[in-house]
C-alpha positions in Angstrom: -39.5 -39.3 -70.2 -37.8 -36.9 -72.7 -34.1 -37.2 -73.6 -33.0 -34.2 -71.5 -34.7 -35.5 -68.3 -33.3 -39.0 -69.0 -29.7 -37.9 -69.1 -30.2 -35.5 -66.2 -31.4 -38.5 -64.1 -28.4 -40.6 -65.1 -25.9 -37.8 -64.4 -27.5 -37.1 -61.0 -27.1 -40.8 -60.0 -23.5 -40.8 -61.2 -22.7 -38.0 -58.8 -24.2 -40.1 -56.0 -22.1 -43.1 -56.7 -18.9 -41.1 -57.5 -18.5 -42.8 -60.8 -19.0 -41.4 -64.3 -19.9 -44.0 -67.0 -18.2 -44.0 -70.4 -21.3 -45.9 -71.7 -24.4 -44.3 -70.1 -26.6 -47.0 -71.5 -25.0 -49.5 -69.1 -26.1 -47.5 -66.1 -29.6 -47.1 -67.5 -29.8 -50.8 -68.1 -28.6 -51.5 -64.5 -31.4 -49.3 -63.2 -34.1 -50.9 -65.4 -36.3 -53.5 -63.8 -37.7 -56.3 -66.0 -41.2 -55.0 -65.4 -40.4 -51.7 -67.1 -38.9 -53.5 -70.1 -41.9 -55.8 -70.4 -44.3 -52.9 -70.4 -42.3 -51.2 -73.1 -41.5 -54.1 -75.4 -41.8 -52.0 -78.6 -38.7 -50.1 -77.6 -36.6 -53.3 -77.2 -35.2 -52.1 -73.9 -32.7 -54.1 -71.9 -33.2 -54.8 -68.2 -30.8 -55.5 -65.4 -31.0 -59.2 -64.8 -27.9 -60.2 -66.8 -25.9 -57.4 -65.1 -27.1 -58.5 -61.7 -25.9 -62.1 -62.5 -22.5 -60.7 -63.3 -22.4 -58.3 -60.4 -23.4 -61.0 -57.9 -20.3 -63.1 -58.9 -18.0 -60.1 -58.7 -19.3 -59.0 -55.4 -18.7 -62.5 -53.9 -15.1 -62.4 -55.1 -14.3 -58.9 -53.9 -15.9 -59.3 -50.5 -14.1 -62.6 -50.0 -10.7 -61.0 -51.0 -11.4 -58.1 -48.6 -12.3 -60.3 -45.7 -9.3 -62.6 -46.2 -6.9 -59.6 -46.1 -8.7 -57.5 -43.5 -9.5 -60.2 -40.9 -6.4 -62.3 -40.7 -7.3 -64.0 -37.4 -10.7 -65.3 -38.5 -11.1 -69.0 -39.4 -12.7 -70.1 -42.6 -16.0 -70.8 -41.0 -16.2 -67.3 -39.5 -15.2 -65.7 -42.7 -18.0 -67.6 -44.5 -20.5 -66.4 -41.9 -19.3 -62.8 -42.1 -19.4 -62.9 -45.9 -23.0 -64.2 -45.7 -24.0 -61.4 -43.5 -22.6 -58.8 -46.0 -23.8 -60.1 -49.3 -27.3 -61.0 -48.1 -30.4 -59.2 -49.4 -31.1 -57.0 -46.4 -27.5 -55.8 -46.3 -27.4 -55.0 -50.0 -30.8 -53.3 -49.9 -29.5 -51.1 -47.0 -26.5 -50.2 -49.1 -28.8 -49.4 -52.0 -30.9 -47.1 -49.8 -27.8 -45.2 -48.8 -27.3 -44.1 -52.4 -31.1 -43.7 -53.0 -31.2 -46.3 -55.8 -35.0 -46.6 -55.4 -35.5 -43.0 -56.7 -33.6 -43.7 -59.9 -35.1 -47.1 -60.9 -37.1 -47.6 -64.1 -40.1 -49.6 -62.9 -43.3 -50.9 -64.5 -46.6 -49.5 -63.3 -47.5 -52.6 -61.3 -44.2 -52.6 -59.4 -44.5 -48.8 -58.9 -47.9 -49.1 -57.4 -47.0 -52.0 -55.1 -44.0 -50.3 -53.5 -41.2 -51.7 -55.7 -38.9 -48.7 -55.1 -38.6 -49.8 -51.5 -38.6 -53.6 -52.0 -35.5 -55.2 -50.7 -35.2 -57.8 -53.5 -35.4 -55.1 -56.2 -33.0 -52.8 -54.5 -30.5 -55.7 -53.9 -30.6 -56.7 -57.5 -30.1 -53.2 -58.7 -27.1 -52.7 -56.4 -25.5 -55.9 -57.9 -26.5 -54.9 -61.4 -24.6 -51.6 -61.0 -21.5 -53.5 -59.9 -21.8 -55.5 -63.1 -22.2 -52.3 -65.1 -19.2 -50.6 -63.5 -17.1 -53.7 -64.3 -18.2 -53.9 -67.9 -17.6 -50.1 -68.3 -14.2 -50.0 -66.6 -12.1 -52.4 -64.5 -12.1 -54.6 -61.5 -10.2 -51.9 -59.6 -13.0 -49.4 -60.2 -15.5 -52.0 -59.0 -13.4 -52.6 -55.8 -13.6 -48.8 -55.0 -17.3 -48.7 -55.6 -18.0 -51.7 -53.3 -15.7 -50.4 -50.6 -17.1 -46.9 -50.7 -20.7 -48.0 -50.7 -20.7 -51.2 -48.7 -17.5 -52.5 -47.1 -16.5 -49.4 -45.2 -19.8 -49.7 -43.3 -19.1 -53.4 -42.6 -15.7 -52.5 -41.1 -17.2 -49.9 -38.9 -20.0 -52.3 -37.7 -17.5 -55.1 -37.1 -15.1 -52.9 -35.2 -17.9 -51.9 -32.8 -19.8 -55.2 -32.7 -17.7 -58.4 -33.0 -18.9 -61.0 -35.5 -22.3 -62.5 -34.8 -23.2 -66.1 -35.7 -26.8 -65.4 -36.9 -27.8 -69.1 -36.6 -26.8 -69.1 -32.9 -28.4 -65.7 -32.3 -31.7 -66.8 -33.9 -31.7 -70.1 -31.9 -31.1 -68.2 -28.6 -33.9 -65.7 -29.4 -36.4 -68.5 -30.2 -35.4 -70.5 -27.1 -36.5 -67.6 -24.9 -40.1 -68.5 -25.6 -40.1 -72.0 -27.1 -38.4 -75.3 -26.7 -39.3 -76.4 -30.2 -36.1 -76.4 -32.4 -35.6 -74.3 -35.5 -35.5 -76.2 -38.8 -33.4 -75.4 -41.9 -34.5 -77.0 -45.2 -32.7 -76.9 -48.5 -35.3 -75.9 -51.2 -33.0 -75.8 -54.1 -29.5 -77.0 -55.1 -28.2 -75.9 -58.5 -25.0 -75.6 -60.5 -22.0 -77.8 -61.1 -20.0 -79.2 -58.2 -17.4 -76.5 -58.4 -20.0 -73.7 -58.3 -23.0 -74.9 -56.3 -25.8 -72.5 -55.2 -28.2 -73.4 -52.4 -31.5 -71.9 -51.4 -32.5 -72.6 -47.8 -35.5 -71.7 -45.7 -35.6 -71.5 -41.9 -38.9 -72.2 -40.1 -40.2 -72.6 -36.6 -43.5 -74.3 -35.7 -44.3 -74.5 -39.5 -43.9 -70.7 -39.8 -41.3 -69.6 -42.4 -39.0 -67.1 -40.8 -36.6 -66.4 -43.7 -34.8 -67.5 -46.8 -31.1 -67.5 -47.8 -29.0 -68.2 -50.8 -25.3 -69.2 -50.8 -22.4 -71.1 -52.4 -22.5 -73.6 -49.5 -25.3 -74.9 -47.2 -23.7 -73.1 -44.2 -23.6 -69.8 -46.0 -27.2 -70.2 -47.2 -28.3 -71.1 -43.6 -26.5 -68.0 -42.2 -28.3 -65.8 -44.7 -31.6 -67.3 -43.9 -31.0 -66.8 -40.2 -29.9 -63.2 -40.9 -33.2 -62.5 -42.8 -35.1 -64.2 -39.9 -33.5 -61.9 -37.4 -34.3 -58.9 -39.5 -37.9 -60.0 -39.8 -38.2 -60.6 -36.1 
């Protein structure tokens, strides 16, 4: 890709997200998948995994702050479940598709050929990486605007029309229509210090894996797994 086309691509995406980067390299890094960097090692390109790590933490904070202020009657458990439904992979991938992130990604040939531009995990990571890039480039206030404009305003609209759903209960009710065998949730991974734990949970039924979820608590990870299972079903 020549220099002119590269910057044309960056500027086109900036218009989509309504934010102009002071450091354009940050946005390119946020849109660069590790597969592209690995295939072009001689250019010493950065990829978006570090920015995604930062963006993930910022997203959790801003969504938590928003829900705490917006839904003053919800109890802690319901706030946790609602947050889990917002910051889960399918929800963030949907947000990424609304701004057409897939078309702007820098992908390796293998990922390109296997549908990487539409893969939820890649879109989700890129969405979070852009959050990290906006934060590094500007301020937490600009990040809040980005997250509200591209994610939270849709959450509010959805919640106003459809009261909060407990995805674990919904999944259980769906399964019980055709089976008396209970759903099982299993913790696959528990990492991090006590004050910042991260859990990976899988939900399965009759030895069939229905979905996975990550969260800062077991309950949050289970809700995300149930959400993914509902999406898959």
